[in-house]
C-alpha positions in Angstrom: -2.0 3.1 -26.7 -3.5 4.5 -23.5 -1.3 4.5 -20.4 -2.2 5.5 -16.8 0.3 8.0 -15.6 0.8 9.0 -12.0 0.2 12.8 -11.8 0.5 13.2 -8.1 1.1 11.5 -4.7 0.1 12.4 -1.2 0.2 10.8 2.3 -1.1 11.3 5.7 0.0 9.9 9.1 -1.9 10.4 12.4 -0.2 12.7 14.9 0.1 10.1 17.7 3.4 8.1 17.7 4.0 5.0 19.7 7.6 3.9 20.1 9.0 0.4 20.7 9.9 1.4 24.2 6.3 2.4 24.9 5.1 -1.0 23.7 7.7 -2.7 25.9 5.8 -1.4 28.9 2.7 -3.2 27.8 4.1 -6.6 26.5 7.2 -8.7 27.0 9.4 -7.2 24.2 12.3 -4.8 23.7 13.2 -2.1 21.3 16.3 -4.1 20.3 14.3 -7.3 19.6 11.7 -5.4 17.4 14.3 -3.6 15.4 16.4 -6.7 14.8 13.5 -8.8 13.7 11.4 -6.2 11.8 13.2 -2.9 11.3 10.4 -1.0 13.0 11.1 1.7 15.6 7.8 3.5 15.9 4.3 3.6 14.4 1.5 6.2 14.0 -1.8 5.5 15.7 -5.1 7.1 14.8 -6.7 9.2 17.5 -10.0 8.4 19.1 -12.7 9.6 16.6 -10.2 9.6 13.7 -11.6 7.2 11.0 -10.1 5.5 8.0 -12.0 8.0 5.8 -10.4 10.9 7.6 -7.0 9.5 6.8 -8.0 8.7 3.2 -9.4 12.2 2.6 -6.3 13.9 3.9 -4.1 11.8 1.6 -6.4 12.3 -1.3 -6.3 16.1 -0.9 -2.5 16.0 -0.7 -2.3 13.9 -3.9 -4.6 16.3 -5.7 -2.5 19.3 -4.6 0.6 17.6 -5.8 -1.1 16.9 -9.2 -2.3 20.5 -9.4 -5.9 19.3 -9.9 -9.3 20.1 -8.4 -11.5 17.3 -7.0 -14.0 17.7 -9.9 -11.4 16.4 -12.3 -11.8 12.9 -10.7 -14.2 10.4 -12.1 -13.1 7.3 -10.1 -12.2 7.0 -6.4 -10.9 3.6 -5.3 -10.0 3.0 -1.7 -8.0 -0.1 -0.7 -8.7 -0.9 2.9 -9.1 -3.7 5.4 -10.5 -1.3 8.0 -13.5 0.6 6.4 -15.4 3.1 8.5 -18.5 0.9 8.2 -19.4 -2.5 6.9 -21.2 -0.5 4.2 -21.4 1.9 2.4 -17.9 2.0 1.0 -15.3 4.3 2.6 -14.7 5.6 -1.0 -18.2 7.0 -1.0 -17.4 9.0 2.1 -14.2 10.3 0.5 -16.1 11.3 -2.6 -18.5 13.3 -0.5 -15.7 14.8 1.5 -14.1 16.0 -1.7 -17.3 17.5 -2.9 -17.3 15.3 -6.0 -20.7 14.3 -7.4 -19.8 12.5 -10.6 -18.2 9.2 -11.6 -18.0 6.2 -9.3 -16.4 5.1 -6.0 -15.8 1.8 -4.3 -13.6 -0.1 -1.9 -11.2 -3.0 -2.6 -10.0 -5.5 0.0 -6.8 -7.4 -0.5 -5.1 -6.5 2.8 -1.5 -5.5 2.4 -1.6 -6.1 -1.4 -4.6 -3.8 -1.6 -2.9 -0.8 -3.1 -1.2 -2.8 -5.9 -4.5 -4.5 -6.6 -6.3 -1.2 -6.7 -3.7 0.4 -9.0 -4.2 -2.5 -11.4 -8.0 -2.1 -11.3 -7.9 1.7 -11.9 -5.3 1.2 -14.7 -7.7 -1.2 -16.4 -10.6 1.3 -16.1 -8.5 4.0 -17.6 -7.1 1.9 -20.4 -10.7 0.9 -21.4 -11.8 4.6 -21.4 -14.3 4.1 -18.5 -12.4 6.6 -16.4 -10.1 9.4 -17.3 -8.7 10.5 -13.9 -8.7 8.3 -10.8 -7.8 8.7 -7.1 -6.3 5.4 -5.9 -6.0 5.4 -2.1 -4.6 2.9 0.5 -5.9 3.8 3.9 -5.9 1.9 7.2 -6.7 2.2 10.9 -5.1 -1.2 11.4 -4.5 -0.6 15.1 -8.2 -1.3 15.6 -7.7 -4.9 14.5 -4.8 -5.4 17.0 -4.8 -7.4 20.2 -2.5 -5.1 22.2 -1.6 -8.0 24.5 -0.3 -10.1 21.6 3.4 -9.3 21.3 3.7 -11.2 18.0 1.4 -8.8 16.2 1.0 -5.6 18.2 4.5 -4.4 17.4 4.1 -4.8 13.6 1.3 -2.5 12.6 0.4 1.2 12.3 -2.1 3.6 10.8 -1.9 5.9 7.8 -3.0 6.6 4.2 -1.4 7.2 0.9 -2.9 8.2 -2.5 -2.0 8.7 -6.1 -3.8 10.5 -8.9 -3.8 8.5 -12.2 -4.6 10.0 -15.5 -4.8 8.8 -19.1 -2.0 9.7 -21.5 -0.9 8.3 -24.9 2.0 6.0 -25.2 3.9 4.1 -27.9 3.3 0.7 -26.2 6.9 0.0 -25.2 8.9 0.2 -22.0 10.0 3.8 -22.7 6.4 5.0 -22.1 5.5 7.0 -19.1 2.9 5.5 -16.8 2.0 2.0 -15.6 3.7 -0.5 -17.9 2.3 -3.6 -16.3 0.6 -5.0 -13.2 0.8 -8.6 -12.0 -1.7 -10.0 -9.4 -1.9 -13.4 -7.6 -3.8 -15.1 -4.8 -3.5 -18.5 -3.1 -6.5 -19.0 -0.8 -5.4 -22.3 0.6 -3.2 -20.3 3.0 -6.1 -18.2 4.3 -5.6 -19.2 7.9 -1.9 -18.2 8.1 -2.7 -14.5 8.2 -6.3 -13.5 9.2 -8.5 -12.0 11.8 -10.5 -14.3 14.1 -13.8 -12.5 13.4 -15.9 -10.8 10.8 -19.5 -9.6 10.2 -20.4 -12.8 8.4 -19.2 -15.1 11.2 -18.8 -13.7 14.7 -20.4 -10.3 14.1 -17.2 -8.7 15.3 -14.1 -7.3 13.5 -11.8 -9.7 15.3 -8.1 -9.5 16.0 -5.1 -10.2 13.7 -3.8 -13.7 14.0 -0.6 -14.6 12.2 1.8 -17.6 11.7 4.9 -15.4 11.4 7.5 -17.9 10.2 5.2 -19.3 7.5 4.1 -15.9 6.3 7.8 -14.8 6.1 8.7 -17.9 4.1 5.9 -17.5 1.6 6.5 -13.7 1.3 10.1 -14.1 0.3 9.4 -16.8 -2.3 6.3 -15.2 -3.8 7.7 -11.7 -4.0 10.8 -13.0 -5.8 8.6 -14.8 -8.3 6.4 -11.8 -9.0 9.5 -9.5 -9.4 10.8 -11.9 -12.0 7.4 -11.9 -13.7 7.2 -8.1 -13.9 10.7 -7.8 -15.3 10.2 -10.4 -17.9 6.8 -8.9 -19.0 8.6 -5.7 -19.8 11.8 -7.1 -21.2 13.7 -5.4 -18.4 16.9 -6.2 -16.6 17.1 -5.7 -12.8 19.7 -3.0 -13.3 17.2 -0.9 -15.3 15.0 -0.4 -12.2 15.7 2.9 -10.6 13.7 2.4 -7.4 12.2 -0.5 -5.5 9.1 0.6 -3.5 8.0 -2.4 -1.6 5.3 -3.1 0.9 6.7 -2.1 4.3 6.1 -5.3 6.3 9.5 -6.5 7.4 13.0 -5.2 6.7 14.3 -8.7 6.2 11.7 -9.5 3.5 12.6 -6.2 1.7 16.3 -7.0 1.9 15.6 -10.4 0.3 13.8 -8.8 -2.6 16.5 -6.1 -3.1 19.1 -8.9 -3.1 17.2 -10.7 -5.8 17.4 -7.5 -7.9 21.0 -6.9 -7.0 19.7 -3.5 -6.0 21.8 -1.4 -3.6 20.1 -0.2 -0.4 20.1 3.4 -1.5 17.8 2.5 -4.3 15.2 0.9 -2.0 12.5 3.2 -0.5 12.2 2.3 3.2 9.7 3.9 5.6 9.1 0.9 7.9 11.3 2.3 10.7 8.9 5.2 11.2 5.6 3.9 9.8 5.6 0.1 10.6 3.3 -2.0 8.5 0.3 0.2 7.4 -1.1 -2.6 5.2 -2.7 -1.1 2.0 -1.3 2.3 2.9 2.3 1.3 3.0 3.3 1.4 -0.7 1.5 4.8 -1.5 3.0 6.3 1.7 6.4 5.2 0.6 5.8 6.7 -2.8 4.6 9.9 -1.3 7.8 10.2 0.8 10.1 9.4 -2.1 8.5 11.9 -4.4 8.2 14.6 -1.8 12.0 14.5 -1.0 12.9 14.4 -4.7 14.3 10.8 -4.9 11.8 9.6 -7.5 12.0 11.9 -10.6 10.3 12.1 -13.9 11.5 9.2 -16.2 12.5 6.9 -13.3 11.5 3.3 -13.6 9.8 2.2 -10.3 9.0 -1.4 -9.2 6.2 -1.8 -6.6 5.5 -5.1 -4.8 3.4 -6.3 -2.0 2.0 -9.4 -0.3 -0.8 -9.8 2.2 -3.3 -12.1 3.8 -5.3 -14.3 1.5 -2.5 -14.9 0.5 -2.5 -12.1 -2.1 0.5 -10.6 -3.8 1.4 -8.5 -6.8 3.7 -6.1 -8.5 3.6 -3.1 -10.8 6.2 -1.5 -13.0 5.7 2.3 -13.4 7.6 4.8 -15.5 7.4 8.1 -13.5 
């Protein structure tokens, strides 16, 4: 059978860093409170004039370099983002042009913090069906532009960045020993739409709006739903928790990540954490964490990696990948 293997990873973070102490000068908060409640110490913020497509393009180039491929090898570009450069065209089209690619197809996908896992599943299906052979899957966000910087409940949580992977078709046997994406699992529950949202949009207010969140409710649902989807992913592949080499979760809150790791009985040293330095970069967080863990040599060929994420919608999902 055809599998989608990850050939390369890359990430990009804007140069500007905002620490918790700097935020404490703007709103009523402290470094100690933010770290204790979220695990975040600092976040990267896009510069004036630095767009989502700029971040996405830098991450895409890094992933292509890691994969030792030229841009013309790519026939699908998929950008998961909540903060596109424009309402239309797709940010992916801008990335395609920036790479000098003039073949294949490109589009955006919007599932907020679950966006990269959703996009990975979509690209995997295109490759399995033979409609694409090599794909760039990118999570990119300038989420700081959706933030009310006077709202201490949300402004401390988010940052900007982009991460990308190159997927390519390979042959597999059809069992859990295969290299590549073994399975993906996607879910949504729209009745909780109002618990994590923006208060605007082009089809309502004509503005982008600001992030609004019912924090305790989001936390409660995230812990429950991520535990469920982890169980689902393991069962689908006849895997035991101890067979997972690495957990690479969405970097939203250290306490949510700890709860998922506990469910897997996974020691902290097997959990990839970037939240301290990146904060929540929405769709970019999982691929940024992957890029960090492959660059420093933690994730190696043959390792079994579990990805999970949850975001507004609610949307959530997981993927099991043999590196």
